[in-house]
Structures are given as C-alpha cells and as structure tokens.
C-alpha positions as CSV (number, residue, x, y, z in Angstrom):
1,M,0.0,1.7,28.2
2,A,0.1,1.0,24.5
3,P,2.8,2.7,22.5
4,T,2.1,5.6,20.2
5,A,1.4,4.3,16.7
6,L,3.4,6.0,14.0
7,V,1.5,5.6,10.8
8,T,4.1,5.7,8.0
9,R,1.8,5.3,5.0
10,P,1.7,8.1,2.4
11,A,-0.1,11.2,3.8
12,A,-3.4,10.6,1.9
13,Q,-3.8,7.1,3.6
14,A,-2.1,8.0,6.9
15,G,-4.8,10.4,8.0
16,P,-7.7,7.9,7.9
17,W,-5.6,5.2,9.7
18,V,-4.7,7.7,12.4
19,E,-8.4,8.6,12.9
20,R,-9.5,5.0,13.1
21,L,-6.7,4.1,15.6
22,R,-7.6,7.0,17.8
23,A,-11.3,6.0,17.7
24,A,-10.1,2.5,18.9
25,G,-8.5,4.1,21.9
26,F,-4.9,4.4,20.8
27,T,-2.5,7.4,20.5
28,A,-1.5,7.7,16.8
29,Q,0.4,10.1,14.7
30,A,1.1,10.3,11.0
31,L,4.8,10.2,10.0
32,P,4.8,9.4,6.2
33,L,7.9,7.5,4.9
34,L,6.7,7.7,1.3
35,A,5.6,10.6,-0.8
36,I,3.2,10.1,-3.7
37,E,3.5,12.5,-6.6
38,P,1.4,12.8,-9.8
39,V,2.7,11.6,-13.1
40,A,4.2,14.2,-15.4
41,E,2.0,13.3,-18.5
42,P,-1.6,12.5,-17.6
43,S,-2.5,12.0,-21.2
44,V,-1.2,8.4,-21.0
45,L,-3.7,7.7,-18.2
46,R,-6.5,9.2,-20.2
47,A,-5.5,6.9,-23.2
48,A,-5.6,4.0,-20.8
49,W,-9.1,4.8,-19.8
50,Q,-10.1,4.7,-23.4
51,S,-8.7,1.2,-23.7
52,L,-10.6,-0.3,-20.8
53,D,-13.4,-1.7,-23.0
54,G,-10.9,-4.1,-24.5
55,C,-9.6,-5.4,-21.2
56,A,-10.5,-8.6,-19.4
57,L,-9.0,-7.3,-16.1
58,A,-7.6,-4.1,-14.7
59,M,-5.2,-4.7,-11.7
60,F,-4.4,-1.9,-9.3
61,V,-1.3,-2.3,-7.1
62,S,-2.4,0.1,-4.3
63,P,-4.9,2.7,-3.2
64,N,-2.5,5.3,-4.7
65,A,-2.8,3.6,-8.1
66,V,-6.6,3.8,-7.9
67,Q,-6.5,7.5,-6.9
68,G,-4.0,8.4,-9.6
69,F,-5.9,6.6,-12.3
70,F,-9.3,7.9,-11.4
71,A,-8.0,11.5,-11.0
72,A,-7.2,11.3,-14.8
73,R,-10.6,9.9,-15.7
74,P,-12.0,11.6,-18.8
75,P,-15.3,13.5,-18.2
76,L,-18.3,11.1,-18.2
77,A,-16.1,8.1,-18.9
78,P,-17.8,5.1,-17.4
79,W,-16.2,2.1,-15.7
80,P,-17.0,-0.8,-18.2
81,P,-19.8,-2.8,-16.6
82,A,-18.2,-6.2,-17.4
83,L,-14.7,-5.2,-16.4
84,R,-13.2,-6.7,-13.2
85,A,-10.8,-4.7,-11.0
86,A,-8.2,-6.8,-9.2
87,A,-6.3,-5.8,-6.1
88,V,-3.9,-7.5,-3.6
89,G,-5.5,-6.1,-0.4
90,P,-8.6,-4.7,1.2
91,G,-7.4,-1.1,1.2
92,T,-7.2,-1.1,-2.5
93,V,-10.6,-2.6,-2.8
94,Q,-12.0,0.1,-0.6
95,A,-10.4,2.7,-2.8
96,L,-11.9,1.1,-5.9
97,V,-15.4,1.0,-4.4
98,A,-15.1,4.6,-3.2
99,A,-14.1,5.6,-6.8
100,G,-17.2,4.0,-8.2
101,V,-16.2,0.5,-9.2
102,P,-19.0,-1.9,-8.1
103,A,-17.9,-4.1,-5.3
104,A,-19.2,-7.2,-7.2
105,R,-16.6,-6.4,-9.9
106,C,-13.6,-6.3,-7.5
107,I,-11.5,-9.4,-6.9
108,A,-8.9,-9.6,-4.2
109,P,-7.6,-12.1,-1.5
110,S,-9.9,-12.3,1.4
111,E,-7.2,-13.4,3.9
112,P,-3.5,-12.7,4.4
113,P,-1.0,-12.7,3.0
114,F,-2.3,-9.9,0.8
115,D,0.0,-10.2,-2.1
116,S,0.1,-10.9,-5.9
117,G,0.7,-14.6,-5.3
118,Q,-2.6,-14.9,-3.4
119,L,-4.3,-12.8,-6.1
120,W,-3.0,-15.1,-8.9
121,A,-4.2,-18.1,-7.0
122,L,-7.8,-16.7,-7.5
123,L,-7.3,-16.2,-11.2
124,H,-4.9,-18.8,-12.6
125,D,-7.5,-21.3,-13.6
126,E,-9.2,-18.9,-16.0
127,P,-8.4,-19.0,-19.8
128,W,-6.0,-16.1,-20.2
129,S,-4.7,-16.8,-23.7
130,G,-5.2,-13.7,-25.9
131,R,-6.9,-11.6,-23.2
132,Q,-5.9,-8.1,-22.4
133,V,-4.9,-7.0,-18.9
134,L,-4.0,-3.5,-17.7
135,I,-1.8,-3.1,-14.6
136,V,-2.0,0.3,-12.9
137,R,1.0,1.0,-10.8
138,G,3.6,3.5,-9.7
139,D,7.1,4.0,-11.2
140,G,8.2,0.4,-11.6
141,G,7.8,-2.3,-8.9
142,R,7.6,-6.1,-8.6
143,D,6.0,-7.7,-11.7
144,E,5.5,-11.4,-10.7
145,F,1.8,-11.0,-11.3
146,A,2.4,-9.8,-14.9
147,Q,4.9,-12.6,-15.5
148,A,2.3,-15.1,-14.4
149,L,-0.3,-13.6,-16.7
150,R,2.0,-13.6,-19.6
151,G,3.0,-17.2,-18.9
152,A,-0.7,-18.0,-19.2
153,G,-0.9,-16.3,-22.6
154,A,-2.4,-12.9,-21.6
155,A,-1.3,-9.6,-23.2
156,V,-0.2,-7.3,-20.3
157,R,0.2,-3.6,-20.4
158,F,1.4,-1.3,-17.6
159,V,0.4,2.3,-17.0
160,Q,2.0,4.6,-14.4
161,A,-0.6,6.4,-12.2
162,Y,1.8,8.0,-9.7
163,A,5.4,8.4,-8.7
164,R,7.0,7.4,-5.3
165,A,9.6,9.5,-3.6
166,R,11.3,10.1,-0.3
167,P,9.2,12.5,1.7
168,H,10.3,16.0,2.8
169,W,9.4,16.1,6.5
170,S,8.0,19.2,8.1
171,A,9.7,20.5,11.3
172,G,6.9,18.9,13.3
173,E,7.4,15.5,11.6
174,S,11.2,15.7,12.1
175,A,10.6,16.5,15.8
176,L,8.2,13.5,16.1
177,A,10.8,11.2,14.6
178,A,13.4,12.5,17.0
179,R,11.1,11.8,20.0
180,A,10.5,8.3,18.7
181,L,14.2,7.6,18.6
182,Q,14.8,9.1,22.0
183,A,12.0,7.0,23.7
184,P,11.8,3.9,21.5
185,G,9.7,2.0,24.0
186,A,6.9,4.6,23.8
187,F,6.4,4.3,20.0
188,A,5.6,1.6,17.5
189,W,6.4,2.1,13.8
190,L,3.6,0.8,11.5
191,L,5.4,-0.2,8.4
192,S,3.5,-0.9,5.2
193,S,6.2,-0.6,2.5
194,A,9.7,-2.1,2.1
195,E,10.6,0.9,-0.1
196,A,9.5,3.3,2.6
197,V,11.7,1.5,5.2
198,G,14.6,2.0,2.8
199,H,14.1,5.8,3.2
200,L,14.8,5.8,6.9
201,P,18.6,5.8,6.7
202,A,18.4,9.1,4.6
203,L,15.7,10.6,6.8
204,L,17.4,9.7,10.1
205,P,21.0,9.1,9.4
206,G,23.0,7.3,12.0
207,A,19.8,6.3,14.0
208,D,20.1,3.4,16.4
209,W,17.1,1.1,15.7
210,S,18.1,-1.6,18.1
211,R,15.5,-0.7,20.7
212,A,12.8,0.3,18.3
213,C,9.6,-1.7,17.6
214,A,8.0,-2.1,14.2
215,I,4.7,-3.7,13.2
216,A,5.1,-4.8,9.6
217,S,2.2,-5.6,7.2
218,H,4.1,-8.2,5.1
219,P,7.0,-10.6,5.6
220,R,9.0,-8.7,3.0
221,I,8.5,-5.5,4.9
222,A,9.4,-7.2,8.2
223,E,12.6,-8.5,6.6
224,A,13.5,-4.9,5.5
225,A,12.9,-3.7,9.0
226,R,15.2,-6.4,10.5
227,R,17.9,-5.6,8.0
228,L,17.8,-2.0,9.1
229,G,18.2,-3.0,12.7
230,F,14.8,-2.8,14.3
231,G,15.1,-4.6,17.6
232,R,11.6,-5.9,17.6
233,V,9.5,-6.6,14.5
234,I,5.9,-7.9,14.7
235,D,4.2,-9.4,11.7
236,A,0.6,-8.2,11.2
237,A,-1.8,-8.3,8.3
238,P,-2.6,-4.8,6.8
239,T,-6.0,-4.7,8.4
240,M,-7.2,-2.4,11.2
241,Q,-8.1,-5.3,13.4
242,A,-4.7,-6.9,13.0
243,I,-2.9,-3.7,13.8
244,V,-5.2,-3.1,16.8
245,D,-4.5,-6.6,18.1
246,A,-0.7,-6.1,17.7
247,L,-0.9,-2.8,19.6
248,R,-2.9,-4.4,22.4
249,A,-0.4,-7.1,22.7
250,L,2.3,-4.6,23.1
251,D,0.2,-2.9,25.8
252,G,-0.2,-6.1,27.6
253,A,3.6,-6.8,27.4
254,A,4.5,-3.4,28.8
C-alpha cells in the first residue's frame, strides 16, 4: 500500500494537491510547513501595477507571488497585452493563467529542473540592455535571476507580494505530524521548499527523521531534507505525474 502523502505546501496550494492525489487513488493529507501572509503595505503593489506598461518582463517566483500581486490589482487595471510573465515552474504558470494572463504571454521551463537557471537559459539571448524587469516575490530570497539580468544590462526592480512565516499548526495538524513520526513507513513527506524544511526542527523539536521518507521537488530541497536527517529522500519534479510516479514506486517497494 502506498504511504499517505503529506502535502506540505502552503494551505492555499496544499488543498488542490490533496484533491488531485486522492483522485489518483492515494491517501493524502495537508500539513503546511510554510504560512503565507499578506504584505503590510499594499500601496506598493498597486504602484507596481501602474509601472507594468514600462516593463519588458514581469517575473513571478511562485503561485503565492501571483496571488499576492493580483489581489492588489487596481480596479479595471489590465494586464498589458505585450507584457510577458515569466515563471520557473508549471504551478506558477497555472496561477498566472487563472489570474487572467494569456498563456501565450507566459514563459517558463517546460522540463525539470524548474528553476531560475533554466528560465534564464530561455531568455539570455535577448537584448536586455536598458530594458525594465519587475520581479514579484516574497520577503527576500535567491536573486541569481536578477543578477543575470543586471549583468546583461537590464534594470531590475523587486516588489514584495507576500511574506513567508512558520505556520501555527492546529491541534489536528499537530496530531497528524505526531502520527507520521510514530509510523514513518506509512507516510511520505512531499517537500516543495527548503525554507519550509527548515521549519521542521521548531515545529517538531527532537524528532527522529532517520526512518522518515521525503519526496523533494528540487535538488536543493532534497539536500535540506538530508541535512535534517531524513532517512530516505526521493527526487521528483514538482509535477503531479512525477509525484504520482514516486508514490507508486514506494507502493511497489513496500
């Protein structure tokens, strides 16, 4: 029997993943390891909307960046028809399309690894000198993509669309985590953020991870899981099919 999949994405994204995994025949539960909070001053986001006409590209680091940015959209403000929206993965593209950005204006890697290096490989041959780029993100983060753009002569601005924080688990979520620690072979932790992995020591102090299994959506996340002590770490792309395949492989190995 396949292990119960613990979907550790932020709550807004965890629910749809749980539903799709259940529809595929797996047992799945949401156990967010990252909380997403709104920014304190949305006027900055509204000002960023007003600047879009002058941009050659708007890059969104995650679905949360899309949701936070579009939540601050001024009434009747259109997405500029010539503006491209960049993303590092399919989940962010789906969020952009759901928010009203035409799919034809979205650019993102089509194959893993879904990261900023792969995105830059799609864009680096373009003439960036003097062009304006807006990067929509959370509170800080890795900026290799911005550095590459600046090295090519682009003018890059950041805008914060959300804040990340350690979640406050409900009693039910705490009980679920305790069950996963007590029966590690019956659960698989789906990890989609290295920062979220870093919250586990505070959420579950003193936990023994040596018999726990993680499915990590990026090598950097897999490395964080191994450092924490997960006894088994499986690399899988952040797509539903890749996660389903990984869970089926665990079922076959049981």
